[in-house]
Structures are given as C-alpha cells and as structure tokens.
ZAMARGU-4260 file (C-alpha; in steps of 0.2 Angstrom, whole numbers, plus 5000, padded with zeros to 4 digits):
<rodrens>
0) 4801/5255/4426 | 4794/5244/4412 | 4806/5236/4400 | 4804/5230/4382 | 4814/5216/4373
5) 4833/5220/4373 | 4832/5234/4385 | 4842/5234/4401 | 4842/5243/4418 | 4853/5244/4433
10) 4849/5234/4449 | 4856/5243/4464 | 4848/5232/4478 | 4858/5218/4487 | 4844/5206/4486
15) 4829/5205/4475 | 4813/5194/4472 | 4809/5190/4454 | 4790/5186/4452 | 4784/5178/4436
20) 4765/5179/4433 | 4754/5173/4419 | 4735/5172/4416 | 4731/5156/4407 | 4728/5139/4416
25) 4744/5132/4409 | 4759/5128/4420 | 4776/5137/4418 | 4792/5130/4427 | 4805/5144/4430
30) 4824/5140/4431 | 4840/5150/4434 | 4857/5146/4427 | 4873/5153/4435 | 4885/5156/4421
35) 4904/5159/4422 | 4914/5170/4410 | 4913/5157/4396 | 4894/5158/4396 | 4892/5140/4404
40) 4888/5133/4421 | 4902/5127/4431 | 4893/5111/4437 | 4875/5105/4438 | 4874/5113/4455
45) 4873/5130/4445 | 4856/5124/4438 | 4842/5130/4449 | 4825/5122/4445 | 4810/5113/4453
50) 4821/5097/4457 | 4835/5108/4464 | 4827/5124/4470 | 4842/5131/4480 | 4859/5135/4474
55) 4872/5128/4487 | 4878/5146/4490 | 4860/5151/4495 | 4861/5166/4483 | 4848/5159/4471
60) 4832/5151/4478 | 4816/5145/4469 | 4804/5149/4483 | 4787/5146/4475 | 4780/5139/4459
65) 4761/5137/4458 | 4747/5140/4446 | 4749/5157/4439 | 4764/5163/4448 | 4782/5159/4453
70) 4794/5168/4464 | 4813/5167/4464 | 4824/5175/4477 | 4842/5182/4472 | 4854/5188/4484
75) 4866/5197/4472 | 4879/5202/4485 | 4881/5183/4489 | 4884/5177/4471 | 4901/5171/4470
80) 4914/5181/4460 | 4916/5167/4447 | 4898/5169/4442 | 4896/5183/4428 | 4878/5181/4423
85) 4862/5173/4430 | 4850/5168/4417 | 4831/5167/4421 | 4822/5155/4410 | 4806/5146/4409
90) 4798/5130/4401 | 4781/5123/4398 | 4777/5104/4395 | 4761/5107/4385 | 4759/5119/4371
95) 4771/5133/4369 | 4774/5151/4376 | 4763/5158/4363 | 4748/5150/4372 | 4753/5158/4389
100) 4743/5174/4392 | 4748/5190/4401 | 4766/5183/4405 | 4775/5196/4415 | 4792/5196/4424
105) 4793/5208/4439 | 4809/5212/4449 | 4806/5219/4467 | 4816/5223/4482 | 4810/5228/4500
110) 4805/5245/4493 | 4794/5239/4480 | 4795/5236/4461 | 4811/5240/4453 | 4806/5235/4435
115) 4794/5224/4425 | 4795/5216/4408 | 4778/5210/4400 | 4782/5197/4387 | 4770/5201/4373
120) 4769/5190/4357 | 4780/5176/4362 | 4786/5163/4349 | 4780/5145/4348 | 4794/5139/4359
125) 4793/5127/4374 | 4808/5135/4384 | 4813/5153/4384 | 4826/5164/4392 | 4815/5178/4400
130) 4829/5189/4406 | 4846/5189/4414 | 4856/5198/4428 | 4874/5202/4422 | 4889/5211/4430
135) 4894/5227/4422 | 4908/5238/4430 | 4906/5229/4447 | 4887/5232/4448 | 4873/5221/4443
140) 4861/5225/4428 | 4845/5216/4421 | 4842/5213/4403 | 4825/5209/4395 | 4828/5194/4383
145) 4812/5184/4378 | 4821/5171/4366 | 4819/5152/4367 | 4820/5134/4360 | 4807/5123/4353
150) 4817/5108/4360 | 4811/5113/4377 | 4820/5112/4394 | 4832/5099/4387 | 4838/5111/4373
155) 4839/5126/4385 | 4849/5115/4398 | 4861/5109/4385 | 4864/5126/4378 | 4872/5131/4394
160) 4882/5116/4398 | 4870/5106/4409 | 4872/5087/4408 | 4856/5079/4404 | 4853/5060/4406
165) 4838/5051/4398 | 4833/5046/4415 | 4839/5059/4427 | 4847/5053/4443 | 4842/5060/4460
170) 4849/5077/4464 | 4860/5070/4477 | 4868/5057/4465 | 4874/5070/4453 | 4880/5082/4465
175) 4898/5083/4468 | 4904/5075/4485 | 4907/5088/4499 | 4924/5095/4500 | 4932/5094/4517
180) 4945/5107/4517 | 4960/5108/4528 | 4955/5120/4542 | 4966/5136/4545 | 4977/5136/4560
185) 4968/5139/4577 | 4966/5158/4582 | 4967/5158/4601 | 4957/5174/4603 | 4943/5169/4591
190) 4927/5165/4601 | 4917/5150/4599 | 4905/5151/4584 | 4902/5146/4566 | 4914/5153/4553
195) 4916/5151/4534 | 4924/5134/4530 | 4940/5137/4521 | 4939/5135/4502 | 4920/5132/4503
200) 4909/5147/4504 | 4893/5137/4505 | 4897/5129/4522 | 4901/5135/4539 | 4912/5126/4552
205) 4911/5126/4571 | 4926/5133/4581 | 4924/5128/4599 | 4935/5142/4605 | 4951/5130/4606
210) 4949/5119/4590 | 4939/5116/4574 | 4926/5102/4576 | 4919/5091/4563 | 4902/5101/4564
215) 4897/5109/4547 | 4881/5118/4542 | 4875/5127/4526 | 4879/5145/4524 | 4864/5156/4521
220) 4864/5175/4517 | 4863/5186/4533 | 4859/5202/4525 | 4843/5197/4516 | 4828/5201/4526
225) 4817/5190/4515 | 4828/5174/4520 | 4830/5166/4537 | 4849/5166/4540 | 4847/5151/4551
230) 4838/5139/4539 | 4838/5148/4523 | 4819/5147/4520 | 4809/5163/4515 | 4801/5174/4528
235) 4788/5187/4527 | 4794/5205/4525 | 4782/5219/4527 | 4781/5229/4511 | 4773/5245/4519
240) 4782/5248/4535 | 4777/5238/4550 | 4795/5234/4557 | 4807/5221/4551 | 4805/5204/4544
245) 4794/5192/4554 | 4801/5177/4563 | 4804/5162/4553 | 4789/5151/4555 | 4800/5136/4550
250) 4812/5139/4565 | 4800/5146/4578 | 4795/5129/4586 | 4813/5122/4586 | 4820/5138/4593
255) 4807/5138/4607 | 4811/5120/4611 | 4829/5124/4612 | 4827/5139/4622 | 4817/5129/4635
260) 4832/5117/4637 | 4844/5132/4637 | 4834/5140/4652 | 4836/5124/4662 | 4854/5123/4659
265) 4857/5141/4663 | 4847/5140/4679 | 4858/5125/4684 | 4874/5135/4680 | 4868/5150/4690
270) 4863/5138/4705 | 4880/5129/4705 | 4893/5142/4700 | 4885/5159/4696 | 4886/5169/4680
275) 4904/5165/4676 | 4916/5151/4672 | 4918/5138/4659 | 4900/5131/4661 | 4893/5149/4659
280) 4903/5152/4643 | 4897/5135/4636 | 4879/5139/4639 | 4881/5155/4628 | 4891/5144/4615
285) 4876/5133/4615 | 4865/5147/4608 | 4878/5151/4595 | 4879/5133/4590 | 4860/5132/4587
290) 4861/5150/4578 | 4849/5157/4590 | 4851/5176/4591 | 4860/5182/4607 | 4846/5195/4610
295) 4834/5181/4611 | 4845/5173/4625 | 4846/5190/4634 | 4827/5191/4634 | 4825/5173/4641
300) 4839/5176/4654 | 4830/5191/4662 | 4818/5182/4674 | 4831/5169/4678 | 4843/5183/4683
305) 4831/5191/4695 | 4827/5174/4702 | 4845/5171/4705 | 4848/5188/4714 | 4833/5183/4725
310) 4842/5166/4729 | 4859/5175/4732 | 4850/5186/4745 | 4841/5172/4753 | 4857/5162/4755
315) 4866/5177/4762 | 4853/5179/4776 | 4851/5161/4780 | 4862/5163/4796 | 4854/5180/4800
320) 4871/5190/4796 | 4878/5198/4781 | 4897/5199/4780 | 4907/5210/4768 | 4911/5196/4756
325) 4892/5192/4754 | 4888/5210/4750 | 4902/5211/4737 | 4896/5195/4729 | 4879/5202/4728
330) 4885/5218/4719 | 4897/5208/4708 | 4883/5197/4703 | 4872/5212/4698 | 4886/5219/4688
335) 4889/5203/4679 | 4871/5199/4675 | 4869/5217/4668 | 4882/5212/4654 | 4871/5198/4648
340) 4853/5205/4650 | 4843/5221/4653 | 4838/5223/4671 | 4831/5240/4669 | 4813/5234/4671
345) 4817/5226/4688 | 4828/5241/4694 | 4816/5245/4708 | 4815/5227/4714 | 4834/5225/4713
350) 4837/5241/4723 | 4825/5234/4737 | 4836/5219/4737 | 4852/5230/4738 | 4844/5240/4753
355) 4840/5224/4762 | 4858/5218/4760 | 4865/5235/4765 | 4854/5235/4781 | 4859/5217/4784
360) 4877/5221/4783 | 4875/5237/4795 | 4865/5226/4808 | 4879/5213/4807 | 4892/5225/4810
365) 4883/5231/4825 | 4881/5213/4831 | 4899/5210/4830 | 4904/5225/4841 | 4903/5241/4830
370) 4891/5248/4842 | 4883/5266/4841 | 4887/5279/4854 | 4872/5289/4861 | 4874/5305/4871
375) 4861/5308/4885 | 4868/5321/4897 | 4852/5319/4908 | 4855/5301/4911 | 4866/5296/4925
380) 4880/5283/4921 | 4895/5277/4929 | 4912/5286/4925 | 4917/5273/4912 | 4900/5267/4906
385) 4896/5270/4887 | 4878/5272/4881 | 4873/5262/4866 | 4854/5263/4866 | 4840/5273/4873
390) 4823/5271/4865 | 4805/5271/4871 | 4798/5254/4875 | 4783/5245/4882 | 4786/5230/4893
395) 4775/5215/4890 | 4772/5203/4905 | 4762/5188/4902 | 4752/5184/4918 | 4738/5172/4922
400) 4726/5185/4920 | 4732/5190/4904 | 4746/5201/4896 | 4751/5217/4906 | 4760/5232/4898
405) 4770/5246/4905 | 4777/5260/4896 | 4795/5266/4899 | 4813/5267/4891 | 4824/5253/4886
410) 4843/5257/4889 | 4858/5247/4884 | 4875/5252/4890 | 4893/5244/4891 | 4888/5239/4909
415) 4870/5233/4909 | 4853/5232/4902 | 4839/5243/4910 | 4821/5246/4908 | 4814/5261/4917
420) 4795/5262/4917 | 4781/5269/4927 | 4780/5258/4943 | 4791/5245/4934 | 4809/5243/4932
425) 4822/5230/4927 | 4841/5230/4928 | 4851/5216/4922 | 4870/5214/4920 | 4876/5206/4904
430) 4883/5191/4913 | 4865/5186/4918 | 4859/5188/4900 | 4858/5172/4889 | 4851/5178/4872
435) 4842/5192/4862 | 4831/5190/4847 | 4817/5200/4839 | 4800/5195/4835 | 4788/5206/4825
440) 4790/5223/4833 | 4796/5216/4850 | 4813/5211/4857 | 4814/5196/4868 | 4827/5194/4882
445) 4832/5178/4889 | 4841/5178/4906 | 4847/5167/4920 | 4835/5175/4932 | 4816/5175/4932
450) 4815/5194/4933 | 4828/5198/4921 | 4820/5191/4905 | 4805/5198/4896 | 4797/5205/4880
455) 4798/5223/4875 | 4789/5232/4861 | 4801/5245/4853 | 4802/5255/4836 | 4813/5245/4824
460) 4815/5229/4834 | 4827/5222/4822 | 4840/5236/4825 | 4837/5237/4844 | 4840/5218/4845
465) 4856/5220/4835 | 4863/5233/4847 | 4858/5223/4862 | 4866/5207/4854 | 4882/5217/4850
470) 4883/5223/4868 | 4881/5206/4874 | 4894/5199/4863 | 4906/5212/4868 | 4903/5210/4886
475) 4905/5191/4884 | 4920/5193/4873 | 4910/5187/4857 | 4904/5171/4866 | 4885/5170/4869
480) 4882/5152/4875 | 4897/5141/4871 | 4892/5122/4868 | 4874/5125/4873 | 4866/5122/4855
485) 4869/5119/4837 | 4877/5133/4827 | 4865/5145/4819 | 4876/5146/4803 | 4868/5136/4789
490) 4881/5127/4778 | 4880/5130/4759 | 4875/5112/4754 | 4861/5113/4767 | 4855/5129/4759
495) 4855/5122/4742 | 4846/5106/4747 | 4832/5116/4757 | 4830/5128/4742 | 4828/5114/4730
500) 4816/5104/4741 | 4805/5119/4743 | 4806/5125/4725 | 4813/5142/4729 | 4796/5148/4736
505) 4788/5152/4753 | 4780/5136/4760 | 4765/5146/4767 | 4760/5158/4754 | 4770/5152/4738
510) 4778/5169/4735 | 4795/5169/4727 | 4801/5186/4733 | 4810/5192/4749 | 4813/5174/4754
515) 4822/5168/4770 | 4828/5152/4778 | 4818/5149/4794 | 4821/5136/4808 | 4805/5127/4810
520) 4809/5123/4828 | 4817/5140/4833 | 4836/5140/4835 | 4834/5150/4851 | 4823/5135/4858
525) 4836/5122/4853 | 4831/5118/4835 | 4844/5111/4824 | 4852/5119/4809 | 4847/5104/4797
530) 4838/5101/4781 | 4824/5094/4791 | 4822/5109/4803 | 4824/5122/4789 | 4811/5129/4777
535) 4809/5143/4765 | 4797/5157/4770 | 4795/5174/4763 | 4799/5189/4775 | 4781/5193/4779
540) 4776/5175/4784 | 4793/5173/4793 | 4789/5188/4804 | 4771/5182/4807 | 4778/5165/4813
545) 4791/5173/4824 | 4799/5161/4836 | 4783/5152/4840 | 4781/5134/4835
</rodrens>
C-alpha cells in the first residue's frame, strides 16, 4: 500500500522494520521519539538516534544508517503502555530535504512490504517528521506526515521535550541511574532462570531457585524473529521461505565456547553422580544463565549420554557379574537421559547394550546357583542326580607333538563333571575342581588332578562356563577357593581411576564401544585386582587376548 501525505493505514504486525532510502549522495540521519499522552518524551532515553541507537526497552532499535539507506526495527508489542506514539524523523547536516532525491519510507514485516510513503517535493527544512506510529483502539496505525523544522535536529528535539545542551554529554552521563527495585518474595516452585525485574521492564533478574541474586541483564523481545533475544542485535530473517531466522552471528562464537565448557562440566557430573542431583540441576541452570536455548544443550548432550551408558555397562561388567541393582541402574539411567535428550538415533546401539546387560544378568544368576534343568532319559544318572548341562564338545589336549582333539559330549550334573568322547573320557567330582573360565570359544577347567583339567571347545562357551561355575559354587557351598587369591570384584574407585587413565578407550585398538575391564595378568593366574593390573579393552580385543599373558 502506498500512502500520500496525511494518509494512514493499520499496522497489524507485532514487529516491523522501517527502511528509509534516498538517491542522492547526501546523508540522512534517522531518529525515533517515543511520546506519552502529552505528546512529549518521558526522558532522554525515549530519543533514539545515532548516539543512542537502542531504546532501553529494546522495542525501538536503529539497526543501520549508511549512505543511501537506514533501517529501524520496532517491536510494537514490546512498547510500553505509557507510550502513545512513536515519531519517525530525519535530519540532514548539509543542505535541506529539498535536496534529497527519491526519499522513500517503507514499512515491512516478515511477510514483505506493508506500506510505503514516497516523500515528493519536500520543503527546505533540515529536520522532518517523516511519519508516526500511534495507538488507536488498542491497535497500531501509521500516518504519513512529511513536515519539518528549518532549525534542524535541535528544533525537532526541543519540540518533543528533549533536553539539548550546547555540548552534549556522553549518553551514559545523561541517562538516569539504574533502578534497583525491591524483589518480590521468593516463590519456592519457581525454577532457576531470568525473570522480569520488578518495576523495571527493561531488565531481567536471576532467580537461583531459592533466592534472588544481584545478577541483572537487559530484556530483549523474544517474539521478534529479526532480533536475537540473547543480545538484542539484529539477525537475518529469510524473506522468501528457507526456515526460521539464522543464528545470531554476534552470539555464535560465545555460545560455542560456553557449550564447550558446559560439555566438560556435564561429563564430570555424569562420571561422578550420574544424570541427577544438585550438580546435574546446576549444569542445566548454567545454560539458562547464559541464555543458551535448552534444545542446543539437548543436542550437545546426546554423544555424552551414549558415552555415559557405555561407561555404566563397562563398570557393571568389571567383576564379570551383573546383579539386579546394576541392571536397574542401567535402565533408570536410560529413562532419565531420555528426558534430557533424544536417543532415538542411538536406539539400536542402546538396545545392544541392554541385551548385553540382560545376558550378563542371566549368566550371573546361573553362576550363583539358579541352574537350568536338562531332561535326558537316555542318560544314566544316579537316583538323586540332577542334570544341568549336556552339550557337544571337543576336548583339546596340548601334547609335545602338538594339540590333539577328541569329539564327544560335555556333561555337568549335581554330582560331577564328565566328558564322554570317542576313545577318551574324563570324570571329575566337584571337590577336585578348582576353577572354571571361558576363553574364546572354549571352556578351561582347572583341577587338583592332572587328568581332571583341560580345555573344551563348545558352542556358547560363556554360557557353558557359567553353568559349570554355578554347579561348582553350589557343590562347594558358594566357595571356590577361599583365601587363595585377591577378590575378582573391582572397587568403584579403582574402576574410575583405570577409566580415567585409559581415556575410556580400548588400549589395543582405540575403540570406545563395548568396553570391558581386563586383568593384564589374569585373575585366574594370580593377577591382582589393582589399578596397575587392570586395563580397558573392547570386547573383541579382550576375547582375542583370553587369559594368556
């Protein structure tokens, strides 16, 4: 819509940009004056010009004033109720507005041009009211004016109540001192964050969650896409689609630096107490304090969350057993992390970790005596003998001439351990067995007799070893070899020190997935459960190492 002098039009947008263009080589300085009901400014802060380009409320900002163009942003919904009119003016230092060619005022919003006003045949004045935004019936309207003063900017300023000195003092000297209002009484349920300072709509004050602090910052409009709500500076808004406004280039570097520090703090919190507690809440308050969008923090948290779940699993498997509390802690950690970040992209990996924990828990239950029952009618057992295991196996004997293999069946019952093969056989009571472990796809039996021990290749060696270990524990009343060697259980502080030393990565291949704590000198061969004798290996490298030094 094109206006002529004296015409008016409604402005239904919450925020607009006012663009002033001219064709000559002269300079035009734009101004805005926020007037109350009397038609005067309330104070010098209501005069927005080149030396004071931003109103304290952030509702009127002079964004650009260059040769041939000037831009001013107005957030109409943020203008204080006491302001009834915003006068848009301009001034020149040399010549007059009659010398300015093609002077045009355009009002835009995010959808495009709302109205334009070409100022043809201007008078020989050096300051001019170009137009004005005014309230009418609760809405905003714009009127094209085009009238001015030959006395220049000084005459315009005095007309609307601006105090003009012969030698103007710096802007900070004439600005009224900041008001420190008495804060409202604390609200116990109010989360930590920035809230409007009582009696001062231009500032925000920090609520720590329990008390008001002395931290203040300017308040900027949050519903204006062309303005960064964090620093109040202009940001690019695509005019023809292309998504929302671009990131604020002024804040980008600062936010990236703060996020880097935040990631380090969050990882420290995860490593010491997990995703809960006062330290965790304080980490998220840190984001709000620096006015970093929570969605940015959620995105930054995702890789840390996955790494933390890996760490939880590795710590749980450090002693080779998974108890119910460790399984519940794993599931609780997943549930909590999903509140703070989207783990959908890692769903398959997390499910793999879950299945590993569930299998570890199932094997642990077998080891502590929850043994399976196998029915084999064709197998002759004693009257009170229970069958726990019957699988195909290959016995491997290491001779001077080389390894010798014999196929057969490996049988474990409540009475004894047996291997029945072609031309070979072993029968061993649980009293003569010392320990059971699995290596690769084999089960290694240690016994007090030379003929009793051996190595057996079986399907699912981990499960077979768990059943034999459980049967051994039951037979020995949960005591394997009391007082013979250091406990296999790894204390929590030892886990943390080894993890930190090895950087949470496999010490052979550098992978950071499916990690396990490994005894460098195997525990079964007398290796201590200490920081010096433990290392981080991925599952593949750990299986390849086995129990060999």
